[in-house]
N, C-alpha and C positions, 0 to 999 in steps of 0.2 A: 883497484882503479875505480875513479869515481864514474857514476852513471846517474844521469837525471832523465826522468821520462815524464814529459807533461802530457796532460789530457784534459778534456772537458771542454774544449773550445767548440765553436759551431756558428751557424747562422741564426741571429736572432733579430727581432725588430728593435727598433729604437723604443726605450722605455723598458725593455726586457731585462733578464737576469741570466747570468751564467755563474757557474763555480769550476774553477780551475783547480787541478791537482798536480802535484809534482812529487813523484816517489824517487828518492834518493837512495843510493847504495854505494858501498865502497869507501865510505867516510863515517867517522863518529858524528853523525848528524847533530846531536844535541849540543855541540860546543859551537856550533857555526851559526852566525847570523845569516839569515837566508832572504832572498828577495825575488821579487817578479820584475821582469824586463819586458819591454816590448819593442818591436821594430817594424818600421814600415819601409817600402822600397825606397832607396836613395837617402835613407836616414839613418844615423846612428842608433844602436841600441841603447834604450834609456831606462834607468832604474825608476819604476813607479810605486813600488811598495816594498817595504824591508820589516823585517822583524828580528830583533835580537835573540840570543840564546836564552835571555831571560824574559822574553815575551813582549817587549817594548816595540811599538810600531811607529812607523812613520810614513808619509805618502807624498807623492807630487802633488802640489796645489790642485792640479786639474781634476784629480780624482778624489780628494778629500770628501769624506761624507757619502760617497757613493761605493768605494772599494773597501774591502776588509780582508787583511791578510791574517792568517793564522797558522799554527802548526801543531803537529801531533807527534811528539818524539818517539813515541811507542811505535808508530808506524812509519818513522822516517819520511814523513810527508808533510809539505807546506801546501796550504790553499790560498785561493784568491777569490772571494765572494764578490761578484761585480754586479751591481744593481743600477737601475735607471740608467741603462746603457745609452750612450749616444753614438752617433756615426763616426765621430772623430776618435774612437777608441779602437776602430778597427786595425788590427795589426797581427803579427805573429808574437806570441806571448812565450817567454822562457824563463825558467828559474836558474838560480845560480846563488853563489855566495853573495851576500850584499855588500861586503866591504872590499873585498879583493877577490873577484870571480876566479873560480877554477879555470884551467885551460880548456877544459871540456865543457862543451854546451850540448844540450840534447836537441831533438828535433824541432821542439816548440810545438805550440798548439795554435791554429789559426782562430781568430775571433774577428767575425764580420757581423756588423750591426747595419741593418738596412734601414732606410727612412720610410 
């Protein structure tokens, strides 16, 4: 059974950085494209960054140049390095399969950016 455990969120001032981690289990991690999603109250969850099983990456325009997604297949972990944080990125962040999300979602990790 798939399990996704996100961590690394917190409260940070605008301009600061955070590194999110997502540990996956119960799947053959290396074959999947993985992504980081975010959700704010009243809005749908949106994909902000994705990485293919070959390591190609893509980002939503609003985070390009500031966020970097990476993966470590040996650790079944996907990361999101978030730099130059802005208040508008405040959300709960989740990881999941980037093309066709698994039915299971982890608890997410809260990122709060203060001005």
